C-alpha positions as a Python dict, from the first residue, in 0.01 Angstrom:
ca = {
    (1, 'M'): (0, 0, 0),
    (2, 'S'): (127, -104, 334),
    (3, 'T'): (427, -258, 395),
    (4, 'V'): (316, -563, 626),
    (5, 'L'): (21, -623, 372),
    (6, 'L'): (219, -657, 109),
    (7, 'L'): (501, -888, 281),
    (8, 'L'): (165, -1085, 418),
    (9, 'F'): (32, -1100, 41),
    (10, 'F'): (362, -1241, -75),
    (11, 'L'): (417, -1482, 232),
    (12, 'V'): (36, -1630, 154),
    (13, 'V'): (83, -1699, -186),
    (14, 'N'): (411, -1870, -156),
    (15, 'F'): (298, -2102, 113),
    (16, 'L'): (-49, -2175, -105),
    (17, 'L'): (196, -2265, -400),
    (18, 'V'): (404, -2532, -198),
    (19, 'V'): (155, -2631, -66),
    (20, 'V'): (-21, -2708, -370),
    (21, 'S'): (304, -2851, -542),
    (22, 'L'): (394, -3059, -276),
    (23, 'W'): (41, -3237, -275),
    (24, 'L'): (50, -3279, -676),
    (25, 'A'): (425, -3443, -602),
    (26, 'G'): (259, -3643, -343),
    (27, 'R'): (10, -3814, -554),
    (28, 'W'): (211, -3831, -882),
    (29, 'L'): (505, -4029, -616),
    (30, 'K'): (173, -4226, -510),
    (31, 'A'): (209, -4106, -150),
    (32, 'K'): (-47, -4274, 99),
    (33, 'G'): (-123, -3929, 304),
    (34, 'A'): (-112, -3749, 16),
    (35, 'T'): (-419, -3510, 74),
    (36, 'L'): (-417, -3134, 88),
    (37, 'A'): (-466, -3112, 440),
    (38, 'R'): (-157, -3313, 495),
    (39, 'A'): (49, -3150, 267),
    (40, 'T'): (-39, -2798, 451),
    (41, 'A'): (75, -2950, 752),
    (42, 'A'): (411, -3045, 591),
    (43, 'T'): (470, -2760, 498),
    (44, 'L'): (335, -2546, 807),
    (45, 'T'): (565, -2766, 990),
    (46, 'I'): (849, -2740, 779),
    (47, 'W'): (782, -2341, 797),
    (48, 'L'): (813, -2306, 1156),
    (49, 'V'): (1138, -2553, 1176),
    (50, 'N'): (1249, -2292, 953),
    (51, 'V'): (1173, -2027, 1195),
    (52, 'V'): (1322, -2181, 1523),
    (53, 'A'): (1661, -2255, 1331),
    (54, 'L'): (1668, -1871, 1209),
    (55, 'V'): (1595, -1793, 1560),
    (56, 'V'): (1852, -2053, 1726),
    (57, 'L'): (2147, -1923, 1471),
    (58, 'N'): (2104, -1578, 1534),
    (59, 'R'): (2132, -1644, 1919),
    (60, 'I'): (2423, -1890, 1846),
    (61, 'E'): (2622, -1588, 1662),
    (62, 'I'): (2869, -1831, 1439),
    (63, 'R'): (3083, -1584, 1240),
    (64, 'L'): (3322, -1743, 965),
    (65, 'R'): (3606, -1552, 836),
    (66, 'P'): (3564, -1521, 493),
    (67, 'E'): (3942, -1611, 439),
    (68, 'K'): (3896, -1993, 578),
    (69, 'L'): (3670, -2044, 237),
    (70, 'V'): (3717, -2432, 290),
    (71, 'V'): (3589, -2435, 647),
    (72, 'V'): (3288, -2193, 519),
    (73, 'L'): (3181, -2411, 279),
    (74, 'A'): (3190, -2754, 443),
    (75, 'V'): (2970, -2563, 661),
    (76, 'A'): (2743, -2457, 415),
    (77, 'A'): (2725, -2822, 254),
    (78, 'G'): (2630, -2995, 592),
    (79, 'V'): (2376, -2760, 696),
    (80, 'I'): (2193, -2813, 327),
    (81, 'I'): (2239, -3171, 383),
    (82, 'V'): (2082, -3182, 729),
    (83, 'Q'): (1811, -2919, 595),
    (84, 'I'): (1715, -3165, 329),
    (85, 'L'): (1710, -3451, 552),
    (86, 'V'): (1492, -3285, 823),
    (87, 'Y'): (1239, -3160, 577),
    (88, 'A'): (1259, -3530, 397),
    (89, 'K'): (1144, -3658, 762),
    (90, 'I'): (852, -3446, 824),
    (91, 'V'): (718, -3489, 451),
    (92, 'E'): (787, -3893, 503),
    (93, 'W'): (629, -3865, 833),
    (94, 'I'): (298, -3667, 747),
    (95, 'L'): (261, -3815, 395),
    (96, 'R'): (316, -4173, 484),
    (97, 'T'): (561, -4214, 232),
    (98, 'T'): (937, -4365, 170),
    (99, 'L'): (1265, -4144, 220),
    (100, 'P'): (1322, -4130, -135),
    (101, 'R'): (1013, -4044, -222),
    (102, 'A'): (969, -3778, 28),
    (103, 'V'): (1299, -3584, -54),
    (104, 'L'): (1172, -3618, -407),
    (105, 'A'): (849, -3456, -321),
    (106, 'W'): (1003, -3183, -134),
    (107, 'L'): (1214, -3087, -393),
    (108, 'I'): (921, -3080, -665),
    (109, 'S'): (780, -2853, -395),
    (110, 'M'): (1084, -2622, -393),
    (111, 'I'): (1011, -2492, -774),
    (112, 'P'): (772, -2242, -659),
    (113, 'G'): (1027, -2117, -431),
    (114, 'A'): (1314, -2108, -674),
    (115, 'L'): (1030, -1913, -872),
    (116, 'A'): (935, -1667, -597),
    (117, 'L'): (1308, -1639, -511),
    (118, 'A'): (1354, -1495, -927),
    (119, 'L'): (1068, -1285, -884),
    (120, 'V'): (1206, -1137, -546),
    (121, 'F'): (1571, -1097, -697),
    (122, 'F'): (1424, -940, -1043),
    (123, 'V'): (1121, -760, -938),
    (124, 'I'): (1025, -720, -555),
    (125, 'K'): (1360, -605, -451),
    (126, 'P'): (1424, -314, -729),
    (127, 'H'): (1079, -204, -755),
    (128, 'V'): (871, -335, -465),
    (129, 'V'): (1054, -412, -128),
    (130, 'E'): (1388, -436, -1),
    (131, 'A'): (1512, -570, 353),
    (132, 'F'): (1840, -375, 478),
    (133, 'V'): (2156, -436, 749),
    (134, 'I'): (2199, -120, 927),
    (135, 'P'): (2574, -135, 1039),
    (136, 'T'): (2608, 221, 1158),
    (137, 'N'): (2465, 400, 1452),
    (138, 'S'): (2372, 737, 1257),
    (139, 'M'): (2019, 669, 1334),
    (140, 'A'): (2071, 537, 1684),
    (141, 'P'): (1809, 446, 1882),
    (142, 'T'): (1558, 444, 1592),
    (143, 'L'): (1750, 217, 1395),
    (144, 'I'): (2103, 42, 1545),
    (145, 'G'): (2409, -93, 1398),
    (146, 'W'): (2698, -279, 1578),
    (147, 'H'): (2674, -148, 1948),
    (148, 'Q'): (2719, -189, 2319),
    (149, 'I'): (2517, -97, 2594),
    (150, 'G'): (2596, 139, 2818),
    (151, 'V'): (2437, 331, 3117),
    (152, 'C'): (2262, 682, 3042),
    (153, 'P'): (2402, 964, 3263),
    (154, 'H'): (2076, 1137, 3230),
    (155, 'C'): (1822, 915, 3344),
    (156, 'G'): (1998, 566, 3413),
    (157, 'K'): (1824, 356, 3165),
    (158, 'A'): (2012, 174, 2846),
    (159, 'M'): (2248, 352, 2582),
    (160, 'I'): (2362, 291, 2271),
    (161, 'V'): (2726, 312, 2217),
    (162, 'P'): (2834, 273, 1886),
    (163, 'S'): (3107, -57, 1787),
    (164, 'A'): (3251, -169, 1510),
    (165, 'P'): (3189, -548, 1467),
    (166, 'P'): (3365, -794, 1677),
    (167, 'D'): (3604, -915, 1439),
    (168, 'D'): (3682, -563, 1290),
    (169, 'P'): (4019, -431, 1371),
    (170, 'A'): (3809, -110, 1376),
    (171, 'R'): (3702, -186, 1718),
    (172, 'D'): (4045, -66, 1850),
    (173, 'F'): (3957, 290, 1753),
    (174, 'F'): (3635, 262, 1928),
    (175, 'R'): (3778, 120, 2255),
    (176, 'E'): (4040, 422, 2280),
    (177, 'R'): (3744, 685, 2231),
    (178, 'E'): (3511, 826, 2504),
    (179, 'P'): (3155, 618, 2497),
    (180, 'L'): (2959, 869, 2338),
    (181, 'G'): (2611, 734, 2303),
    (182, 'I'): (2275, 781, 2292),
    (183, 'C'): (2015, 680, 2557),
    (184, 'E'): (1684, 486, 2453),
    (185, 'H'): (1463, 602, 2694),
    (186, 'C'): (1523, 991, 2709),
    (187, 'L'): (1670, 1015, 2323),
    (188, 'Q'): (1954, 1217, 2503),
    (189, 'A'): (2347, 1209, 2383),
    (190, 'G'): (2622, 1205, 2647),
    (191, 'Q'): (2942, 978, 2734),
    (192, 'A'): (2798, 654, 2870),
    (193, 'R'): (2875, 447, 3174),
    (194, 'D'): (2972, 118, 3235),
    (195, 'V'): (2972, -1, 2913),
    (196, 'S'): (2942, -376, 2867),
    (197, 'A'): (3213, -553, 2674),
    (198, 'K'): (2969, -758, 2399),
    (199, 'V'): (2869, -583, 2069),
    (200, 'E'): (2540, -641, 2021),
    (201, 'N'): (2395, -723, 1654),
    (202, 'P'): (2250, -459, 1470),
    (203, 'D'): (1865, -373, 1294),
    (204, 'R'): (1719, -518, 1012),
    (205, 'M'): (1450, -321, 874),
    (206, 'I'): (1264, -346, 541),
    (207, 'C'): (1201, 15, 270),
    (208, 'N'): (919, 15, 86),
    (209, 'K'): (929, 171, -257),
    (210, 'L'): (578, 222, -331),
    (211, 'L'): (555, 472, -74),
    (212, 'T'): (558, 850, -170),
    (213, 'P'): (818, 1018, 152),
    (214, 'R'): (660, 1199, 374),
    (215, 'R'): (814, 1481, 670),
    (216, 'W'): (978, 1262, 927),
    (217, 'D'): (1022, 978, 708),
    (218, 'L'): (1294, 753, 744),
    (219, 'I'): (1406, 757, 349),
    (220, 'V'): (1682, 533, 202),
    (221, 'F'): (1871, 659, -88),
    (222, 'R'): (2199, 667, -268),
    (223, 'Y'): (2450, 867, -115),
    (224, 'P'): (2489, 1171, -333),
    (225, 'R'): (2895, 1126, -314),
    (226, 'N'): (2899, 775, -428),
    (227, 'P'): (2569, 657, -560),
    (228, 'E'): (2663, 292, -537),
    (229, 'L'): (2620, 348, -117),
    (230, 'K'): (2297, 347, 34),
    (231, 'Y'): (2223, 531, 349),
    (232, 'V'): (1886, 611, 571),
    (233, 'A'): (1843, 903, 741),
    (234, 'R'): (1499, 1102, 841),
    (235, 'L'): (1392, 1294, 548),
    (236, 'V'): (1287, 1706, 753),
    (237, 'A'): (1291, 1913, 427),
    (238, 'F'): (1152, 1942, 84),
    (239, 'P'): (1234, 2156, -254),
    (240, 'G'): (1146, 2503, -227),
    (241, 'E'): (1174, 2490, 180),
    (242, 'E'): (1427, 2683, 391),
    (243, 'I'): (1573, 2489, 644),
    (244, 'A'): (1796, 2558, 947),
    (245, 'I'): (1872, 2407, 1206),
    (246, 'K'): (1928, 2582, 1591),
    (247, 'D'): (1833, 2557, 1972),
    (248, 'G'): (1866, 2176, 1894),
    (249, 'A'): (1556, 2160, 1671),
    (250, 'V'): (1439, 2170, 1276),
    (251, 'W'): (1321, 2533, 1128),
    (252, 'I'): (1145, 2519, 780),
    (253, 'N'): (1028, 2889, 647),
    (254, 'Q'): (1139, 3006, 1013),
    (255, 'V'): (901, 2804, 1187),
    (256, 'K'): (1032, 2594, 1455),
    (257, 'Q'): (911, 2216, 1321),
    (258, 'E'): (753, 1987, 1646),
    (259, 'P'): (837, 1602, 1544),
    (260, 'P'): (659, 1291, 1647),
    (261, 'E'): (604, 1198, 1979),
    (262, 'A'): (815, 900, 1935),
    (263, 'I'): (1169, 1130, 1872),
    (264, 'A'): (1009, 1424, 2059),
    (265, 'G'): (1354, 1424, 2311),
    (266, 'L'): (1588, 1437, 2004),
    (267, 'R'): (1810, 1711, 1986),
    (268, 'F'): (1956, 1789, 1604),
    (269, 'E'): (2270, 1947, 1646),
    (270, 'T'): (2488, 2214, 1437),
    (271, 'E'): (2744, 1959, 1431),
    (272, 'A'): (2773, 1644, 1180),
    (273, 'G'): (2955, 1371, 1266),
    (274, 'G'): (3211, 1649, 1544),
    (275, 'M'): (3278, 1871, 1319),
    (276, 'P'): (3098, 2206, 1233),
    (277, 'A'): (2775, 2208, 984),
    (278, 'G'): (2835, 2291, 624),
    (279, 'F'): (2484, 2348, 572),
    (280, 'A'): (2143, 2478, 723),
    (281, 'T'): (2301, 2674, 977),
    (282, 'A'): (2135, 2929, 1203),
    (283, 'E'): (2369, 3218, 1032),
    (284, 'Q'): (2303, 3054, 702),
    (285, 'P'): (1967, 2919, 606),
    (286, 'L'): (1974, 2642, 319),
    (287, 'R'): (1680, 2705, 51),
    (288, 'L'): (1629, 2400, -101),
    (289, 'Q'): (1616, 2419, -481),
    (290, 'D'): (1397, 2175, -725),
    (291, 'G'): (1452, 1778, -638),
    (292, 'E'): (1642, 1843, -333),
    (293, 'H'): (1563, 1703, 15),
    (294, 'F'): (1755, 1754, 314),
    (295, 'V'): (1794, 1470, 575),
    (296, 'L'): (1919, 1433, 925),
    (297, 'G'): (2037, 1147, 1125),
    (298, 'D'): (1861, 1070, 1498),
    (299, 'F'): (2219, 1033, 1644),
    (300, 'S'): (2350, 1439, 1541),
    (301, 'L'): (2628, 1424, 1680),
    (302, 'N'): (2727, 1077, 1562),
    (303, 'S'): (2575, 1133, 1223),
    (304, 'S'): (2689, 1198, 854),
    (305, 'D'): (2405, 1408, 690),
    (306, 'S'): (2255, 1680, 480),
    (307, 'R'): (2445, 1905, 711),
    (308, 'D'): (2766, 1798, 590),
    (309, 'W'): (2707, 1711, 264),
    (310, 'G'): (2430, 1868, 143),
    (311, 'P'): (2096, 1805, 5),
    (312, 'V'): (1952, 1455, -129),
    (313, 'P'): (1850, 1502, -509),
    (314, 'A'): (1455, 1316, -557),
    (315, 'A'): (1613, 1052, -796),
    (316, 'N'): (1849, 952, -530),
    (317, 'I'): (1579, 828, -353),
    (318, 'E'): (1495, 471, -257),
    (319, 'G'): (1179, 430, -77),
    (320, 'V'): (1047, 445, 294),
    (321, 'A'): (1208, 258, 542),
    (322, 'S'): (896, 97, 704),
    (323, 'V'): (919, -183, 915),
    (324, 'R'): (1181, -294, 1111),
    (325, 'Y'): (1211, -639, 1165),
    (326, 'W'): (1464, -789, 1346),
    (327, 'P'): (1532, -876, 1639),
    (328, 'P'): (1214, -954, 1726),
    (329, 'S'): (1211, -792, 2034),
    (330, 'R'): (1255, -426, 1854),
    (331, 'W'): (966, -508, 1592),
    (332, 'R'): (810, -181, 1491),
    (333, 'I'): (586, -68, 1222),
    (334, 'W'): (633, 318, 1073),
    (335, 'R'): (434, 326, 767),
}
């Protein structure tokens, strides 16, 4: 099933459960405006406030260091208190009741949300869909991690330049390197010009675990050398196929493959993360065995992938990266 349809289904069901719970709670508490229509309006208003709050907080980019635990807890407590008061005032106003009863009604309406959260953690996340933040840029410009914006020397458009998070000491390492980036427009890699000082936030995407992976899909998988880590890369070869990387392209069974139009300008290099590839070279093509898959990063010169550490076992594949949902300006549905 389409990831978007799955998400819409879960959202609609959760919304309806909250509406009914708020309506029944309002009637139980004898609120004057405890109608189904008003409960729907109150729930919709609260959800809209949530969306606006998320957008505002993302733009403010508040970052609290973990070592300042007292400050973190104080901010979290303050946010929760403000949240309860705002939502209770919305319920009080729309259901025409008192503030104490509005607080109680809203808390009762959160019971379906708590049940839905349990369902997410124990069923949906392990077996259906899972959200990920992309920290690195091996898949840029398709999926972007922490980065800065430069100017492409080839076409003059925006170029993605990998960076460490703003508070990460590793930023000094990135500053000392030549600003190698990949262009969002022409998809060519090169030394970026006029790199901005601002570090931009990473993409967020959703993995659909019900989809069967196809060639050129983005897949989420457990890293073969450390299964506790999950990576995302582009699936290019299946069990039984012979793969070689040469002339900037992927060759399967000695036939050059044509990638989808969206990534037709990418070059897949014979270097993996700055080092010569150990697998699937032009001189030594790799024949994949049963259960083996070959994956590549889109930013070939900045990616550690199957060229470096070999095939991905089928058992390690979690699912297909199907939706890039954040930031909103980069919203994209792949499958």
